[in-house]
C-alpha positions as CSV (number, residue, x, y, z in Angstrom):
1,X,420.6,80.2,-113.6
2,X,420.5,76.5,-114.6
3,X,419.0,74.0,-112.2
4,X,421.6,71.3,-111.5
5,X,420.6,68.0,-110.0
6,X,422.5,65.5,-108.0
7,X,423.0,63.3,-111.1
8,X,424.8,66.2,-112.8
9,X,427.8,65.9,-110.3
10,X,430.3,63.0,-110.3
11,X,430.9,61.4,-107.0
12,X,434.5,61.6,-105.8
13,X,436.4,58.5,-104.7
14,X,438.7,60.5,-102.4
15,X,439.4,58.7,-99.1
16,X,439.6,61.2,-96.3
17,X,440.8,58.6,-93.8
18,X,444.3,58.3,-95.4
19,X,446.7,60.4,-93.3
20,X,450.1,58.8,-93.4
21,X,452.7,59.3,-96.2
22,X,452.2,55.9,-97.9
23,X,448.4,56.1,-97.9
24,X,448.4,59.6,-99.2
25,X,450.9,58.7,-101.9
26,X,448.8,55.8,-103.0
27,X,445.6,57.9,-103.0
28,X,447.3,60.5,-105.2
29,X,448.4,57.8,-107.6
30,X,444.9,56.3,-107.7
31,X,443.4,59.8,-108.2
32,X,445.7,60.5,-111.2
33,X,444.9,57.1,-112.8
34,X,441.2,57.7,-112.4
35,X,440.8,61.3,-113.5
36,X,443.9,61.9,-115.7
37,X,444.5,58.5,-117.4
38,X,445.6,60.1,-120.7
39,X,447.5,63.1,-119.2
40,X,449.9,61.2,-117.0
41,X,451.0,57.6,-117.1
42,X,454.6,57.5,-115.8
43,X,454.4,56.3,-112.2
44,X,458.1,55.3,-112.1
45,X,459.7,56.2,-108.8
46,X,462.4,58.3,-110.6
47,X,460.0,60.3,-112.7
48,X,459.5,64.1,-112.0
49,X,455.7,63.5,-111.7
50,X,456.2,61.0,-108.9
51,X,458.4,63.6,-107.1
52,X,455.5,66.0,-107.1
53,X,453.1,63.3,-105.8
54,X,455.5,62.4,-103.0
55,X,456.0,66.0,-102.0
56,X,452.2,66.5,-101.8
57,X,452.0,63.3,-99.7
58,X,454.8,64.6,-97.5
59,X,452.9,67.9,-96.9
60,X,449.7,66.1,-96.2
61,X,451.4,63.7,-93.7
62,X,452.9,66.6,-91.8
63,X,449.7,68.6,-91.7
64,X,447.7,65.5,-90.5
65,X,450.3,64.8,-87.8
66,X,450.1,68.3,-86.4
67,X,446.3,68.4,-86.5
68,X,446.1,65.1,-84.6
69,X,448.9,66.2,-82.2
70,X,447.2,69.5,-81.3
71,X,444.0,67.7,-80.5
72,X,445.9,65.2,-78.4
73,X,447.6,68.0,-76.4
74,X,444.2,69.3,-75.4
75,X,443.4,66.1,-73.5
76,X,445.0,65.3,-70.2
77,X,445.4,61.5,-70.7
78,X,447.1,62.0,-74.1
79,X,449.1,65.2,-73.7
80,X,452.9,64.8,-73.8
81,X,454.4,68.3,-73.7
82,X,455.1,69.6,-70.2
83,X,453.8,73.1,-70.9
84,X,450.4,71.7,-71.9
85,X,450.3,69.3,-69.0
86,X,451.0,72.2,-66.6
87,X,448.3,74.3,-68.2
88,X,445.8,71.5,-68.0
89,X,446.7,70.9,-64.3
90,X,446.1,74.6,-63.6
91,X,442.7,74.4,-65.4
92,X,441.7,71.6,-63.1
93,X,442.9,73.5,-60.0
94,X,446.0,71.4,-59.3
95,X,449.2,73.3,-58.5
96,X,452.3,71.8,-60.0
97,X,455.2,71.5,-57.6
98,X,458.5,72.8,-59.1
99,X,460.4,70.6,-56.6
100,X,459.3,68.3,-53.7
101,X,461.0,68.9,-50.4
102,X,461.9,66.4,-47.7
103,X,460.2,66.5,-44.3
104,X,461.4,65.3,-40.9
105,X,460.4,65.5,-37.3
106,X,463.2,67.4,-35.4
107,X,463.6,66.7,-31.7
108,X,464.5,69.8,-29.6
109,X,465.6,69.6,-26.0
110,X,465.8,72.1,-23.2
111,X,466.6,71.9,-19.5
112,X,463.9,73.3,-17.2
113,X,463.9,73.8,-13.5
114,X,461.8,71.7,-11.2
115,X,458.8,73.3,-9.5
116,X,458.1,73.5,-5.8
117,X,457.1,69.9,-6.1
118,X,460.4,68.2,-7.2
119,X,458.4,65.5,-9.1
120,X,456.9,68.2,-11.4
121,X,458.4,70.5,-14.1
122,X,458.2,74.3,-13.9
123,X,456.9,74.8,-17.4
124,X,456.7,78.5,-17.0
125,X,460.5,78.7,-17.5
126,X,460.3,77.0,-20.9
127,X,461.0,78.8,-24.1
128,X,458.6,79.5,-27.0
129,X,460.2,80.0,-30.4
130,X,458.5,80.9,-33.7
131,X,458.7,78.8,-36.8
132,X,461.7,79.2,-39.1
133,X,464.4,77.7,-36.8
134,X,467.2,76.5,-39.2
135,X,469.1,73.3,-38.5
136,X,471.9,72.1,-40.7
137,X,473.5,68.7,-41.2
138,X,477.1,67.6,-41.0
139,X,478.0,68.7,-44.6
140,X,476.6,72.2,-44.0
141,X,474.7,72.2,-47.3
142,X,471.2,70.9,-46.5
143,X,469.1,73.2,-44.4
144,X,465.9,72.4,-42.6
145,X,463.4,74.9,-41.3
146,X,460.7,74.3,-38.7
147,X,457.2,74.8,-39.8
148,X,455.5,75.2,-36.4
149,X,456.1,77.0,-33.1
150,X,458.5,75.3,-30.7
151,X,456.7,75.4,-27.3
152,X,458.3,74.1,-24.1
153,X,455.6,75.6,-22.0
154,X,453.0,73.0,-23.1
155,X,452.7,70.0,-20.9
156,X,451.2,66.6,-21.5
157,X,451.7,66.6,-25.2
158,X,451.9,63.5,-27.3
159,X,455.7,63.7,-27.5
160,X,456.2,64.8,-23.9
161,X,459.3,62.9,-22.8
162,X,460.9,64.4,-19.6
163,X,464.1,63.1,-18.1
164,X,465.8,64.2,-14.9
165,X,468.8,66.3,-15.7
166,X,470.2,67.2,-12.2
167,X,469.4,66.1,-8.7
168,X,470.1,67.6,-5.3
169,X,472.2,66.1,-2.5
170,X,469.0,64.6,-1.1
171,X,468.4,62.9,-4.4
172,X,465.5,65.2,-5.5
173,X,465.2,66.4,-9.0
174,X,466.3,70.0,-9.5
175,X,466.0,70.2,-13.3
176,X,464.5,68.2,-16.1
177,X,465.4,67.8,-19.8
178,X,462.3,68.3,-22.0
179,X,462.0,67.0,-25.6
180,X,459.7,68.4,-28.2
181,X,459.1,67.3,-31.8
182,X,458.5,69.9,-34.5
183,X,457.9,69.3,-38.2
184,X,460.6,70.7,-40.5
185,X,461.0,71.0,-44.2
186,X,464.2,71.1,-46.3
187,X,464.7,74.7,-47.5
188,X,465.7,78.1,-46.3
189,X,464.0,81.5,-46.5
190,X,464.8,84.2,-49.1
191,X,463.4,87.7,-49.7
192,X,462.8,89.7,-52.9
193,X,461.4,93.2,-53.3
194,X,459.4,94.5,-56.3
195,X,458.5,98.1,-56.9
196,X,455.0,98.5,-58.3
197,X,453.9,101.6,-60.2
198,X,450.6,102.2,-61.9
199,X,447.9,99.6,-61.3
200,X,447.7,96.7,-63.8
201,X,445.0,94.1,-64.1
202,X,446.1,90.7,-63.0
203,X,449.6,91.9,-62.2
204,X,452.1,89.1,-62.6
205,X,455.3,89.0,-60.6
206,X,457.9,86.2,-61.4
207,X,460.5,85.3,-58.8
208,X,464.0,84.7,-60.2
209,X,464.7,81.7,-58.0
210,X,463.7,78.3,-59.1
211,X,462.6,75.3,-56.9
212,X,460.5,77.5,-54.7
213,X,458.6,75.4,-52.1
214,X,456.1,77.9,-50.8
215,X,455.4,81.6,-50.3
216,X,455.8,82.5,-46.6
217,X,454.6,86.2,-46.7
218,X,453.9,89.1,-49.0
219,X,453.9,92.5,-47.4
220,X,453.6,95.9,-49.1
221,X,455.4,99.1,-48.0
222,X,452.4,100.1,-45.9
223,X,452.6,97.0,-43.8
224,X,449.6,95.3,-45.3
225,X,449.6,91.5,-45.7
226,X,448.7,89.9,-49.0
227,X,447.3,86.4,-48.7
228,X,447.7,83.4,-51.0
229,X,444.5,81.8,-52.2
230,X,443.6,78.9,-54.4
231,X,441.8,81.1,-56.9
232,X,441.2,84.8,-57.1
233,X,437.5,84.6,-56.6
234,X,438.1,83.2,-53.1
235,X,437.5,86.2,-50.9
236,X,437.8,84.4,-47.5
237,X,441.2,83.4,-46.2
238,X,441.9,81.0,-43.2
239,X,444.0,82.6,-40.5
240,X,445.6,80.5,-37.7
241,X,446.7,82.5,-34.7
242,X,449.1,81.2,-32.1
243,X,448.1,81.9,-28.5
244,X,451.2,84.1,-28.0
245,X,449.7,86.5,-30.6
246,X,446.1,86.2,-29.4
247,X,445.0,88.9,-26.9
248,X,442.1,86.7,-25.8
249,X,444.3,83.9,-24.7
250,X,447.1,83.7,-22.1
251,X,448.3,80.2,-22.7
252,X,447.7,77.1,-24.8
253,X,444.9,75.8,-22.7
254,X,441.2,76.6,-23.1
255,X,439.0,77.0,-20.0
256,X,435.7,75.2,-20.2
257,X,434.4,76.8,-17.1
258,X,435.8,78.9,-14.3
259,X,436.8,75.9,-12.3
260,X,437.7,73.3,-14.9
261,X,440.8,73.3,-17.0
262,X,441.4,71.2,-20.1
263,X,444.6,69.1,-20.0
264,X,444.9,69.0,-23.8
265,X,446.9,72.0,-25.2
266,X,445.4,73.8,-28.2
267,X,448.1,76.2,-29.4
268,X,446.2,77.7,-32.4
269,X,442.8,79.3,-33.0
270,X,441.3,79.4,-36.5
271,X,439.2,82.1,-38.2
272,X,438.4,83.2,-41.7
273,X,438.8,86.8,-42.8
274,X,437.4,88.5,-45.9
275,X,440.1,90.5,-47.7
276,X,440.7,91.9,-51.2
277,X,444.5,91.7,-50.8
278,X,445.1,88.2,-52.3
279,X,447.1,86.5,-54.9
280,X,447.5,83.0,-56.5
281,X,450.7,81.2,-57.1
282,X,451.6,79.5,-60.4
283,X,454.5,77.3,-61.4
284,X,456.0,78.1,-64.8
285,X,457.4,75.6,-67.3
286,X,461.0,76.7,-66.4
287,X,460.3,75.9,-62.7
288,X,460.1,79.5,-61.7
289,X,457.2,80.8,-59.6
290,X,454.8,83.6,-60.4
291,X,452.4,85.6,-58.2
292,X,449.2,86.7,-59.9
293,X,447.1,89.5,-58.3
294,X,443.5,90.7,-58.9
295,X,442.0,93.3,-61.2
296,X,440.5,95.8,-58.7
297,X,441.5,99.1,-57.1
298,X,440.1,101.2,-54.3
299,X,437.0,103.2,-55.4
300,X,438.0,106.5,-53.8
301,X,441.5,105.8,-52.5
302,X,440.4,105.5,-48.9
303,X,438.1,102.6,-48.3
304,X,439.8,99.3,-47.6
305,X,438.9,95.6,-48.2
306,X,435.2,96.1,-49.2
307,X,435.7,99.2,-51.4
308,X,437.2,97.8,-54.6
309,X,436.0,98.3,-58.2
310,X,437.2,96.8,-61.4
311,X,440.1,98.7,-62.9
312,X,438.3,99.3,-66.2
313,X,435.4,100.9,-64.3
314,X,437.4,103.6,-62.6
315,X,436.1,107.0,-63.4
316,X,432.9,105.8,-64.9
317,X,429.7,107.4,-63.4
318,X,426.5,105.5,-63.9
319,X,423.5,107.9,-64.3
320,X,421.1,107.5,-61.4
321,X,423.4,105.3,-59.3
322,X,423.9,106.9,-55.9
323,X,424.2,104.0,-53.6
324,X,426.4,101.0,-53.5
325,X,425.1,97.6,-54.5
326,X,423.6,95.7,-51.6
327,X,425.1,92.3,-52.2
328,X,427.0,90.3,-54.8
329,X,425.0,89.2,-57.8
330,X,427.2,86.1,-58.5
331,X,429.8,85.1,-55.9
332,X,431.7,83.1,-58.6
333,X,432.4,86.4,-60.4
334,X,433.9,88.1,-57.3
335,X,432.2,90.8,-55.3
336,X,429.3,93.0,-56.4
337,X,431.7,95.2,-58.5
338,X,433.0,92.1,-60.3
339,X,436.5,92.4,-58.9
340,X,438.7,89.4,-58.2
341,X,440.8,91.0,-55.5
342,X,443.0,94.1,-55.4
343,X,446.0,94.7,-57.7
344,X,449.0,96.4,-56.0
345,X,449.9,99.9,-57.1
346,X,452.4,102.6,-56.1
347,X,454.0,100.4,-53.5
348,X,456.9,98.0,-52.9
349,X,456.2,94.4,-52.2
350,X,458.5,92.3,-50.0
351,X,458.0,88.7,-50.8
352,X,459.5,86.0,-48.4
353,X,459.6,82.5,-49.8
354,X,461.3,79.2,-49.1
355,X,463.8,77.5,-51.6
356,X,465.1,74.0,-51.3
357,X,464.1,70.4,-51.5
358,X,465.2,67.8,-54.0
359,X,466.4,64.2,-53.9
360,X,469.6,65.3,-52.0
361,X,467.5,66.5,-49.0
362,X,466.7,62.9,-48.0
363,X,469.3,62.7,-45.2
364,X,469.8,59.9,-42.7
365,X,468.8,60.0,-39.0
366,X,471.1,61.8,-36.5
367,X,472.6,64.1,-39.2
368,X,470.8,67.3,-38.2
369,X,472.3,68.6,-35.0
370,X,473.4,72.2,-35.4
371,X,471.0,75.2,-34.9
372,X,472.1,78.1,-37.0
373,X,469.3,80.7,-36.8
374,X,466.0,81.1,-35.0
375,X,463.6,83.6,-33.6
376,X,463.5,85.3,-30.2
377,X,461.9,83.5,-27.3
378,X,458.2,84.5,-27.3
379,X,457.8,83.5,-23.6
380,X,459.6,86.5,-22.2
381,X,463.0,86.3,-24.0
382,X,464.7,84.6,-21.1
383,X,465.7,81.5,-23.1
384,X,468.3,81.7,-25.9
385,X,468.0,79.6,-29.0
386,X,471.6,78.6,-28.6
387,X,470.8,76.8,-25.3
388,X,468.7,74.3,-27.1
389,X,469.7,70.9,-28.5
390,X,468.4,69.5,-31.8
391,X,468.6,66.2,-33.7
392,X,466.6,64.1,-36.0
393,X,465.8,60.7,-34.6
394,X,464.3,59.6,-38.0
395,X,465.6,60.0,-41.5
396,X,464.2,62.8,-43.7
397,X,462.0,61.5,-46.5
398,X,459.9,62.6,-49.4
399,X,462.3,64.9,-51.2
400,X,462.5,64.5,-55.0
401,X,463.1,66.6,-58.1
402,X,460.4,68.2,-60.2
403,X,457.2,66.2,-60.8
404,X,457.3,64.1,-64.0
405,X,454.7,64.4,-66.7
406,X,453.0,61.2,-65.6
407,X,453.0,62.2,-61.9
408,X,451.3,65.6,-62.8
409,X,448.8,63.8,-65.0
410,X,447.8,61.2,-62.3
411,X,447.7,63.8,-59.4
412,X,445.6,66.1,-61.5
413,X,443.0,63.3,-62.0
414,X,442.9,62.6,-58.3
415,X,442.6,66.3,-57.4
416,X,439.7,66.8,-59.9
417,X,437.9,63.8,-58.5
418,X,438.0,65.1,-54.9
419,X,437.7,68.9,-55.4
420,X,438.0,69.4,-51.6
421,X,434.3,68.9,-51.0
422,X,432.3,66.8,-48.6
423,X,429.2,65.1,-49.9
424,X,428.3,62.1,-47.8
425,X,428.0,61.7,-44.1
426,X,431.2,59.6,-44.1
427,X,433.0,62.5,-45.8
428,X,432.2,64.9,-43.0
429,X,433.1,62.4,-40.3
430,X,436.5,61.7,-41.9
431,X,437.2,65.4,-42.4
432,X,436.3,66.2,-38.8
433,X,438.8,63.5,-37.6
434,X,441.5,65.0,-39.8
435,X,441.3,68.6,-38.5
436,X,444.9,69.8,-37.9
437,X,446.0,68.9,-34.3
438,X,447.2,72.4,-33.7
439,X,443.5,73.5,-33.6
440,X,442.7,70.8,-31.0
441,X,441.7,67.2,-31.1
442,X,438.3,65.7,-31.5
443,X,438.1,62.1,-30.3
444,X,434.7,61.1,-31.5
445,X,432.3,62.5,-34.0
446,X,428.8,61.6,-35.2
447,X,427.2,63.3,-38.3
448,X,423.5,63.3,-38.9
449,X,421.2,65.1,-41.3
450,X,419.4,68.1,-39.8
451,X,415.8,67.4,-40.3
452,X,414.2,69.5,-37.6
453,X,416.0,72.7,-38.5
454,X,417.9,72.8,-35.2
455,X,420.8,75.1,-35.4
456,X,422.2,74.3,-32.0
457,X,421.4,77.7,-30.7
458,X,420.3,76.2,-27.4
459,X,423.6,74.5,-26.8
460,X,425.6,75.6,-23.8
461,X,428.4,77.4,-25.6
462,X,430.5,77.4,-22.5
463,X,430.9,73.6,-23.0
464,X,432.3,73.9,-26.5
465,X,436.0,73.5,-26.5
466,X,438.5,75.2,-28.8
467,X,438.6,72.3,-31.3
468,X,434.9,72.3,-31.8
469,X,434.6,76.0,-32.2
470,X,437.4,76.2,-34.6
471,X,435.8,73.4,-36.7
472,X,432.8,75.7,-37.2
473,X,435.2,77.9,-39.3
474,X,437.1,74.9,-40.6
475,X,433.9,73.4,-42.0
476,X,433.0,76.5,-44.0
477,X,435.8,75.7,-46.4
478,X,434.8,72.0,-47.0
479,X,431.0,72.0,-47.1
480,X,429.3,71.0,-50.2
481,X,427.3,73.3,-52.5
482,X,424.0,74.6,-51.0
483,X,424.7,73.0,-47.6
484,X,425.4,74.3,-44.1
485,X,427.3,72.8,-41.1
486,X,426.1,73.1,-37.5
487,X,428.3,72.0,-34.6
488,X,426.8,71.0,-31.3
489,X,428.7,70.2,-28.1
490,X,428.5,66.8,-26.4
491,X,427.8,66.1,-22.7
492,X,430.7,65.0,-20.5
493,X,430.0,62.4,-17.8
494,X,432.6,61.5,-15.3
495,X,432.0,57.8,-14.5
496,X,434.6,57.9,-11.7
497,X,432.8,60.4,-9.6
498,X,430.4,59.5,-6.8
499,X,427.5,61.1,-8.7
500,X,426.7,57.9,-10.6
501,X,426.9,55.1,-8.2
502,X,425.1,52.4,-10.3
503,X,424.2,51.8,-13.9
504,X,420.6,52.5,-13.1
505,X,421.5,56.0,-11.8
506,X,423.4,56.7,-15.0
507,X,420.5,55.4,-17.2
508,X,417.9,57.4,-15.3
509,X,420.0,60.6,-15.8
510,X,420.5,60.1,-19.5
511,X,416.8,59.4,-20.0
């Protein structure tokens, strides 16, 4: 075989940076003049040879365009097609909204009797109604649904405005009119059923309706709840329980001690449960919504929640393996059997969701005044939903049509930057102050690094109120990687009591 050197090859003068039609055409002409000077000399625009050169330049221009365009569509700041923008947003964890609903604070009113003391209200006669009360406007086309429990048995709330409704002959109040504000969203509930046969990995169910705001519930034919999560590897789900459904609580107030009662109502308690029945929600390009389930099934058909195995591993017997794995090898991959939740099989799923929103849902104040549907009174059933009054003292705002490409792009950048994590001391302080009010209110907070290893085990747990105990669960979902959160109760000192007569007494006690 002959040994060729570098000098035996002629260097090419091809310019690889020319990508548009004019540059490619000129490069082809220059190439023909350089390497085929005697074979072709007719560079007239009307000649057949120029037609071939221009056709090659056209093909090169088109190919270069699509190569550049495909690379641009892989980058969030440069992508232009909505399908690619949605896929990039999903990759960064941002869930695109098919439509944006309007929100409003609805004011409900109910007449309650006076207590034995005419100056006080008998709150025990108030009604308690679940979320989902529908109120319509004057045109009967826009529907708003309440997002929280309507509770007239709670006193001393931030929106507690009581007015005298009726008086006796002696001029004493016999009944009061109570007003309560509840957050409502534009939309109404719908239900769809899906029959599921054999198990399928990452089963995908697409709802026919467009403009779905949220998924309210997903229940199978056995009565099991399926929970929405941000990603399938998330095995813990936050559950908020209203005091009417909590066997450990009789009302919305938490007792600190046997003789002391908190005046601040805390209607909900928060806990995290570990479950394999979970799904994620995705928005498609055509504004429909899909539910995506996991890839696991029950190992023996009987164990629930912690007895799942990957669908591909069903029936496989590992030699010498007699016991279950003790713990997960990598929590990011799911549980110890590499499952990402259970996939439904041989059942019927009943999915309840809310549809509505849009620019037309921004209605003026005073337009919502007719209650159409609502749940039964949870406080004993003595109060009918039709006896309540409703109105919106403020205009409904926030509703708009589907997110534009630029809006998705910018919100995805913001979501990726935050990633729902607390890093600095200020992050934790801000997150504590933003705990949802339905779990209680924390007035003051101080965050410090735990340098002594104190877990707060010596704290008098009877002095921890509902908001603080719920934050222990709430913090598990916001802490940073490889960090832990300990909550410790504060000491309450009543400066109005006779116990501390002077400042010196207070200083000596604190020391």
